[in-house]
Legacy VTK file of the C-alpha trace (Angstrom):
# vtk DataFile Version 3.0
C-alpha trace
ASCII
DATASET POLYDATA
POINTS 425 float
-10.634 -25.497 21.772
-7.767 -27.819 23.352
-3.974 -26.953 23.980
-2.895 -28.520 21.076
-5.139 -26.298 18.782
-4.157 -22.951 20.649
-0.339 -24.135 20.234
-0.962 -24.384 16.374
-2.704 -21.307 16.256
0.067 -19.233 18.086
2.717 -20.930 15.924
0.979 -19.954 12.669
0.198 -16.568 13.638
3.882 -15.940 14.946
5.115 -17.418 11.978
2.856 -15.269 9.546
4.020 -12.305 11.529
7.629 -13.045 10.923
6.916 -14.050 7.390
5.592 -10.769 6.209
7.886 -8.595 8.099
11.095 -10.483 6.786
9.692 -10.327 2.945
8.836 -6.669 3.408
12.241 -5.909 5.005
14.411 -7.952 2.856
12.487 -6.699 -0.577
12.876 -3.043 0.286
16.390 -3.287 0.945
17.287 -5.744 -1.873
15.864 -3.246 -4.475
18.101 -0.470 -3.178
21.636 -2.334 -2.593
23.393 0.998 -2.375
21.319 2.362 -0.020
21.808 -0.827 1.956
25.586 -0.705 1.472
25.418 3.398 2.733
23.939 2.118 5.635
26.462 -0.545 6.551
29.311 1.954 6.175
27.434 3.970 8.928
27.729 0.803 11.127
31.209 0.217 10.182
31.951 4.016 11.039
30.282 3.980 14.218
32.349 1.184 15.181
35.511 2.692 14.077
36.432 0.091 11.363
35.265 1.606 8.336
38.792 2.300 6.961
39.368 -1.683 6.898
36.144 -2.661 5.363
36.544 -2.390 1.416
33.516 -1.234 -0.756
32.909 -4.582 -2.550
32.400 -6.355 1.011
29.904 -3.847 2.200
27.943 -4.162 -1.022
28.258 -7.964 -1.142
26.956 -8.024 2.460
24.060 -5.761 1.423
22.722 -8.255 -1.413
23.531 -11.150 0.800
21.790 -9.801 3.705
18.592 -8.818 2.074
18.285 -12.080 0.176
18.669 -13.818 3.496
16.090 -11.782 4.971
13.694 -12.170 2.030
14.181 -15.970 1.716
13.617 -16.652 5.320
10.231 -14.688 4.945
9.265 -16.856 2.045
10.669 -20.294 3.774
8.527 -19.382 6.802
5.473 -18.394 4.909
5.626 -21.826 2.880
6.565 -23.517 5.833
9.730 -24.744 4.080
12.522 -27.054 5.770
10.556 -26.058 9.162
13.373 -26.892 11.528
16.023 -25.158 9.874
14.204 -21.968 8.753
12.886 -21.343 12.246
16.316 -21.834 14.015
18.035 -19.683 11.245
15.274 -16.937 12.017
15.837 -17.240 15.661
19.514 -16.658 15.469
19.041 -13.830 13.035
16.578 -12.141 15.410
18.745 -12.688 18.392
21.669 -10.896 16.687
19.407 -8.258 15.206
18.080 -7.506 18.776
21.245 -7.443 20.200
22.496 -4.869 17.459
19.432 -2.757 18.096
19.729 -2.848 21.780
23.296 -1.110 21.282
21.526 1.712 18.936
18.797 2.295 21.529
21.474 2.498 24.468
24.269 4.184 22.438
22.473 6.046 19.737
25.563 5.772 17.426
23.234 6.470 14.149
19.889 7.691 14.049
18.281 5.022 11.698
18.768 1.293 11.904
17.678 1.076 8.074
15.687 -1.877 8.838
12.939 -1.147 6.184
15.660 0.782 4.076
13.915 4.206 3.177
10.267 2.846 2.931
9.719 3.064 6.436
11.570 5.226 9.092
11.745 3.988 12.859
13.461 5.489 15.821
15.874 3.225 17.712
13.549 2.691 20.426
10.807 1.809 18.173
13.092 -0.300 15.904
14.056 -2.235 19.583
10.678 -2.760 20.599
9.733 -4.010 17.108
12.627 -6.768 17.456
11.636 -7.811 20.951
8.086 -8.852 19.477
9.639 -10.372 16.390
12.145 -12.318 18.561
9.337 -13.456 20.644
7.573 -14.775 17.581
10.725 -16.330 16.466
11.275 -18.167 19.867
7.542 -19.625 19.725
7.819 -20.834 16.024
11.688 -22.330 16.921
9.622 -24.051 19.873
7.141 -25.805 17.849
8.477 -25.652 14.288
6.465 -28.945 12.951
3.208 -27.103 13.792
3.764 -24.690 10.914
0.988 -25.481 8.391
2.367 -26.320 4.698
1.385 -24.407 1.847
3.076 -26.706 -0.549
4.116 -30.162 -0.548
7.877 -31.353 0.262
8.406 -32.315 -3.367
7.517 -29.074 -4.654
9.670 -27.227 -1.896
12.887 -26.852 -4.187
11.032 -24.925 -7.013
10.047 -22.112 -4.182
13.539 -22.036 -2.873
15.574 -21.594 -5.821
12.759 -19.400 -7.682
13.017 -17.021 -4.486
16.623 -17.085 -4.527
16.732 -16.078 -8.107
14.308 -13.540 -7.862
15.585 -11.282 -5.163
19.344 -11.725 -6.190
18.217 -10.381 -9.885
16.346 -8.060 -8.089
19.412 -6.434 -6.511
21.601 -6.822 -9.321
18.824 -5.025 -11.594
18.651 -2.357 -9.173
22.462 -1.992 -9.208
22.548 -1.756 -12.949
19.621 0.613 -13.601
17.837 2.470 -10.577
15.734 1.072 -7.366
12.357 -0.280 -8.667
10.644 1.733 -6.181
12.003 5.135 -5.059
11.376 6.123 -1.276
13.554 9.036 -1.135
12.450 12.844 -1.038
14.058 13.150 -4.711
11.740 10.556 -6.452
10.233 11.253 -9.918
7.258 13.905 -9.363
9.077 15.330 -6.067
8.975 18.997 -6.159
12.314 19.845 -4.424
11.312 23.229 -3.408
8.095 22.096 -1.541
10.198 19.388 0.081
12.598 21.927 1.607
9.855 24.296 2.952
9.166 24.401 6.778
5.089 24.806 7.599
4.564 27.708 9.837
2.989 25.485 12.539
6.006 23.041 12.576
7.328 22.281 15.884
10.356 24.264 16.610
13.635 22.802 18.046
13.910 23.159 21.825
16.976 24.309 23.902
17.786 24.120 27.484
20.535 26.511 29.079
22.572 25.660 32.144
24.323 28.201 33.925
27.360 27.297 36.182
27.732 29.899 39.216
29.896 30.193 42.251
29.534 31.731 45.553
31.931 31.225 48.291
33.748 28.709 46.327
30.984 26.335 45.807
29.825 25.881 42.118
26.525 24.957 41.131
24.253 24.941 38.208
21.212 26.769 37.754
18.672 26.863 35.042
16.414 30.163 33.688
13.892 28.970 36.018
15.854 29.143 39.309
18.510 31.839 38.180
20.136 32.769 41.631
20.586 36.652 42.799
23.414 38.855 42.140
25.656 37.417 44.841
26.530 34.506 42.764
29.435 35.171 40.140
28.656 33.904 36.597
31.451 31.156 35.804
30.264 29.407 32.522
27.099 28.347 30.455
25.967 25.193 28.378
23.161 24.988 25.941
21.973 21.747 24.920
19.114 20.675 22.255
16.191 18.783 24.012
13.920 18.641 21.084
14.751 18.616 17.156
11.748 19.884 15.973
10.532 19.413 12.370
13.002 18.681 9.831
11.896 18.810 6.420
12.634 15.848 3.925
14.892 17.645 1.933
17.283 20.234 4.344
20.895 19.699 2.720
20.479 20.700 -0.916
22.496 23.284 -2.331
24.259 23.764 -5.513
27.348 25.961 -5.359
29.418 26.887 -9.035
32.814 25.646 -8.618
34.253 28.317 -10.847
32.705 31.403 -8.935
31.579 30.033 -5.568
28.106 31.412 -6.740
25.318 29.564 -4.783
22.636 28.880 -7.721
20.307 26.666 -5.796
17.624 28.999 -6.417
18.242 29.796 -10.049
18.080 26.082 -10.633
14.894 25.181 -8.955
12.876 28.349 -9.786
14.060 28.173 -13.700
10.792 27.472 -15.879
11.352 24.878 -17.875
14.003 21.872 -18.157
17.323 21.474 -16.361
19.764 18.574 -16.534
21.870 17.382 -13.573
24.675 15.100 -13.849
25.187 13.873 -10.555
28.413 12.178 -9.440
28.981 11.908 -5.853
32.731 10.762 -6.274
34.451 11.594 -9.632
37.396 9.449 -8.982
34.975 6.135 -8.758
32.547 7.267 -11.188
32.030 5.144 -14.169
33.375 6.731 -17.237
32.142 4.057 -19.835
29.405 6.244 -21.047
30.853 9.477 -21.438
30.356 9.994 -25.124
26.414 9.706 -24.329
26.961 12.317 -21.535
28.486 14.719 -23.868
25.825 14.035 -26.673
23.287 15.049 -24.209
25.288 18.098 -23.175
25.678 19.356 -26.505
21.917 18.592 -27.164
21.267 20.871 -23.856
23.475 23.560 -25.393
21.326 23.517 -28.651
18.078 24.024 -26.817
19.353 26.338 -24.299
18.777 23.771 -21.340
20.896 24.155 -18.274
23.325 21.338 -17.855
25.409 21.073 -14.659
27.598 18.226 -13.046
26.923 17.980 -9.249
29.755 16.682 -7.122
31.352 16.299 -3.668
34.860 15.700 -5.262
37.857 18.004 -4.928
39.552 19.511 -7.788
42.277 16.983 -8.797
39.358 14.456 -9.511
37.231 16.791 -11.691
40.566 17.535 -13.627
40.950 13.845 -14.185
37.485 13.491 -15.301
37.682 16.541 -17.787
41.025 14.560 -18.991
39.482 11.330 -19.628
35.931 12.455 -20.848
36.481 16.022 -22.516
33.702 17.286 -20.326
32.737 20.898 -21.201
29.837 21.292 -18.865
30.235 23.339 -15.392
30.873 21.479 -12.139
29.035 22.389 -8.867
29.631 21.516 -5.344
26.898 19.778 -3.370
26.702 17.617 -0.248
28.049 14.047 -0.765
25.309 12.575 1.313
22.501 14.520 -0.608
24.175 13.303 -4.022
23.980 9.795 -2.808
20.183 10.418 -1.786
19.104 11.874 -5.045
20.233 9.040 -7.275
21.617 5.570 -6.870
24.257 5.735 -9.699
27.818 7.295 -9.832
27.274 9.108 -12.189
23.492 9.390 -12.657
21.154 12.194 -14.786
18.341 13.801 -13.281
15.701 16.048 -15.304
13.947 18.755 -13.536
11.201 20.406 -14.845
10.254 23.517 -13.083
12.035 22.393 -10.188
10.173 19.038 -10.037
12.087 15.744 -10.683
10.747 14.462 -14.202
13.100 11.727 -14.700
16.105 9.756 -13.504
18.476 7.565 -15.243
21.529 5.409 -14.266
24.441 5.907 -16.657
23.731 2.337 -17.715
20.203 3.557 -19.422
20.953 7.129 -20.420
18.415 8.202 -22.565
19.139 9.229 -26.269
18.484 12.809 -27.299
15.061 11.849 -28.910
13.783 10.615 -25.713
15.260 12.760 -23.084
12.238 15.390 -22.668
9.814 12.508 -22.937
10.941 10.025 -20.715
8.801 6.934 -20.396
8.438 6.336 -16.702
6.529 3.114 -15.019
3.928 4.020 -12.398
3.816 2.768 -8.753
0.913 0.477 -9.367
2.619 -0.699 -12.713
5.689 -1.962 -10.838
3.573 -3.416 -8.393
1.957 -5.495 -11.146
4.997 -6.473 -12.787
5.922 -8.074 -9.204
2.937 -9.906 -9.077
3.105 -11.282 -12.462
6.790 -12.105 -12.153
6.980 -13.586 -8.605
3.477 -13.606 -6.741
1.340 -14.976 -9.663
3.646 -18.205 -10.595
4.145 -19.214 -6.629
0.391 -18.552 -6.392
-0.212 -21.007 -9.367
2.268 -23.405 -8.192
0.539 -23.657 -4.873
-2.836 -23.882 -6.214
-1.415 -26.873 -8.840
0.615 -28.518 -5.520
-2.823 -28.367 -3.488
-4.981 -29.835 -6.240
-2.642 -32.563 -6.862
-2.658 -33.479 -3.306
-6.253 -33.151 -2.724
-6.699 -35.733 -5.840
-4.198 -38.044 -4.605
-6.087 -37.847 -1.116
-9.254 -38.736 -3.033
-7.752 -41.668 -4.717
-6.449 -42.968 -1.499
-9.888 -42.721 -0.219
-11.697 -44.432 -2.911
-9.112 -47.631 -3.031
-9.313 -47.717 0.676
-13.340 -47.877 0.198
-13.045 -50.116 -2.597
-10.841 -52.798 -0.449
-13.307 -52.564 2.184
-16.084 -53.314 -0.046
-14.122 -56.352 -1.389
-13.820 -57.756 1.966
LINES 1 426
425 0 1 2 3 4 5 6 7 8 9 10 11 12 13 14 15 16 17 18 19 20 21 22 23 24 25 26 27 28 29 30 31 32 33 34 35 36 37 38 39 40 41 42 43 44 45 46 47 48 49 50 51 52 53 54 55 56 57 58 59 60 61 62 63 64 65 66 67 68 69 70 71 72 73 74 75 76 77 78 79 80 81 82 83 84 85 86 87 88 89 90 91 92 93 94 95 96 97 98 99 100 101 102 103 104 105 106 107 108 109 110 111 112 113 114 115 116 117 118 119 120 121 122 123 124 125 126 127 128 129 130 131 132 133 134 135 136 137 138 139 140 141 142 143 144 145 146 147 148 149 150 151 152 153 154 155 156 157 158 159 160 161 162 163 164 165 166 167 168 169 170 171 172 173 174 175 176 177 178 179 180 181 182 183 184 185 186 187 188 189 190 191 192 193 194 195 196 197 198 199 200 201 202 203 204 205 206 207 208 209 210 211 212 213 214 215 216 217 218 219 220 221 222 223 224 225 226 227 228 229 230 231 232 233 234 235 236 237 238 239 240 241 242 243 244 245 246 247 248 249 250 251 252 253 254 255 256 257 258 259 260 261 262 263 264 265 266 267 268 269 270 271 272 273 274 275 276 277 278 279 280 281 282 283 284 285 286 287 288 289 290 291 292 293 294 295 296 297 298 299 300 301 302 303 304 305 306 307 308 309 310 311 312 313 314 315 316 317 318 319 320 321 322 323 324 325 326 327 328 329 330 331 332 333 334 335 336 337 338 339 340 341 342 343 344 345 346 347 348 349 350 351 352 353 354 355 356 357 358 359 360 361 362 363 364 365 366 367 368 369 370 371 372 373 374 375 376 377 378 379 380 381 382 383 384 385 386 387 388 389 390 391 392 393 394 395 396 397 398 399 400 401 402 403 404 405 406 407 408 409 410 411 412 413 414 415 416 417 418 419 420 421 422 423 424
């Protein structure tokens, strides 16, 4: 095997590693643009600039960043604009590697959000992953023309435009409705009570205590293992957590009635039958367009003895404002803001519980009718995957096969013409 062949294999292996990673990473963030926006808010907060970064900018950045990453993966997969795509990928990886180096050293946030909620990595794992991808990007940028084309140059514009359209529409549709795939602990079918349980054999948090002692004017730190004798005088002690231990998927879920300050978490989760939760992290920013449908659902719930609560992190003033605007008569409860944002990517959104299990979730843009409330039509994960295959993968596969077939027939014709000319000579 010659050096040229080895180089080609190396470049194409690196190109495929980058393509698969970028496509997966870009897609899982694109279908949850609000989740990516929340993560960008975390970064802005860690840098101390969150007060100067408006929501529209972080949301636009969320959609744009996801689309860029996804499209770079597609371009590398099909070897489209090889020089430009490889250079952009290298620049992207340099920036991301520097960001994850900062995360690894300073640890301002625990999860970088590289793969959305689909895959959680520690900051150390993320940095190591980016070092590998950076090396792959450098190899591809070194010899970009060795990337084997899957489609001819004349058909590349179709893949480019279709990929951009697909990923942007996927983000906008997820904003209008809910994420296509829900990787969070409150997905449809999740038992909230089980998600809060801690197994008996789960690792416990570990702590280390240091004692500051003094003797003859000299202060020294001791641990429990080398605690000194009584000739030393105790000054102070400090305890730090060395290991976190097991943290259940759902660990901050609680519901407190604002009217009475009563904790009704167990009451809601242990109730047999249905419960409706209207979830609005911030009522002051909630969309009140469909308040009529919400009120109809509340009336239906009352008629059929179904508890209906509005969960929010807002204060009294926004709640009173919401009541004035919508005529709401349902009880309001306090729940942690981050928990509410995790439960549903809509403000407001509606969640249906059955025996403490998430039975259905709706965006305020797609609220169910009273006839369909208790018999929601939910699409299974395999069904959603089939839809993606039909809408994106299949068209590009057929285009590739048609393009390669046409290129092969052209090659056959050229070969025959050349052979014919040689025979005439």
